[in-house]
C-alpha positions as CSV (number, residue, x, y, z in Angstrom):
1,M,13.2,25.2,-29.9
2,P,12.1,21.6,-30.6
3,R,8.5,20.7,-30.5
4,R,7.0,18.6,-27.7
5,N,5.3,15.5,-29.1
6,R,3.5,14.6,-25.9
7,P,0.8,16.8,-24.3
8,G,1.7,18.6,-21.2
9,R,0.2,17.5,-17.9
10,D,-0.3,19.7,-15.0
11,R,0.6,18.4,-11.5
12,A,-3.0,17.2,-10.7
13,E,-3.0,14.8,-13.7
14,R,0.4,13.2,-12.9
15,P,0.3,9.6,-11.6
16,D,0.9,9.1,-7.9
17,L,4.6,8.6,-7.7
18,G,4.2,7.0,-4.3
19,S,2.3,4.1,-5.8
20,V,5.1,3.5,-8.4
21,S,8.2,4.2,-6.4
22,G,7.3,2.9,-2.9
23,W,6.8,6.3,-1.2
24,A,4.1,6.2,1.5
25,H,1.0,8.3,1.6
26,A,-1.3,8.9,4.5
27,E,-4.8,7.5,4.7
28,T,-7.4,8.3,7.3
29,G,-10.2,5.9,8.2
30,P,-12.5,5.0,11.1
31,D,-9.7,2.9,12.5
32,G,-7.2,5.8,12.6
33,E,-4.5,7.4,10.4
34,W,-2.1,5.1,8.5
35,L,0.8,5.4,6.2
36,V,0.3,3.2,3.1
37,R,3.0,2.2,0.6
38,T,2.2,0.2,-2.6
39,V,4.6,-2.6,-3.4
40,P,4.6,-3.6,-7.1
41,G,4.8,-7.3,-7.9
42,S,8.3,-6.8,-9.3
43,H,9.5,-5.7,-5.9
44,A,7.7,-8.3,-3.8
45,T,10.4,-10.9,-3.2
46,K,9.3,-12.5,0.1
47,T,6.2,-14.4,1.3
48,Y,4.0,-12.5,3.8
49,R,0.7,-13.3,5.5
50,C,-2.2,-10.8,5.0
51,P,-3.8,-10.0,8.4
52,G,-7.1,-9.3,6.6
53,C,-7.7,-12.8,5.1
54,D,-4.9,-14.8,6.7
55,H,-3.7,-16.0,3.3
56,E,-0.2,-15.8,2.0
57,I,1.0,-12.9,-0.2
58,R,3.4,-14.8,-2.4
59,P,6.5,-13.3,-4.1
60,G,5.5,-11.4,-7.3
61,T,2.1,-10.4,-5.9
62,P,1.4,-6.6,-5.8
63,H,0.2,-5.5,-2.3
64,V,0.4,-2.7,0.2
65,V,2.5,-2.2,3.4
66,V,0.7,-0.3,6.2
67,W,1.8,1.1,9.5
68,P,0.4,3.6,12.0
69,A,1.0,7.3,11.1
70,D,1.4,8.5,14.7
71,E,4.7,8.6,16.5
72,T,4.1,5.2,18.1
73,G,4.3,3.4,14.8
74,S,7.6,1.8,14.0
75,V,9.1,-0.7,11.6
76,A,7.9,-3.5,13.8
77,D,4.3,-2.3,13.3
78,R,4.4,-2.7,9.5
79,R,1.9,-5.2,8.0
80,H,1.6,-6.4,4.4
81,W,-2.0,-6.6,3.1
82,H,-3.6,-7.5,-0.1
83,R,-4.9,-4.3,-1.6
84,A,-8.5,-5.6,-1.6
85,C,-8.2,-6.7,2.0
86,W,-6.9,-3.3,3.1
87,E,-9.7,-1.5,1.3
88,A,-12.3,-3.8,2.9
89,R,-10.9,-3.6,6.5
90,A,-13.9,-1.6,7.7
91,R,-16.1,-4.6,6.7
92,R,-13.7,-7.3,7.9
93,R,-11.5,-7.3,10.9
94,P,-8.1,-8.9,11.0
95,N,-8.3,-12.6,11.9
96,R,-6.3,-15.7,12.3
97,R,-7.6,-19.0,11.0
98,R,-4.5,-21.1,11.6
């Protein structure tokens, strides 16, 4: 049997495949439960507006797509956020400056 040149990793040490492949994971916060999907810069091809800072998310910029985890959430409820804005949502509320 050939020798393995790389160390084995158990399941807990593996990277989160959802962040690489676009699978959604659940996040719970004071504002409810959300499904969050990471979008790598190589897959970001359109311009979106972040509801956290009201700035554009330009093509090629990594970001997250978020929608409600309950049964009322649909494709129309998805929002594209800068990762930092999403993580700071408890300190900043969505706003519109336009």
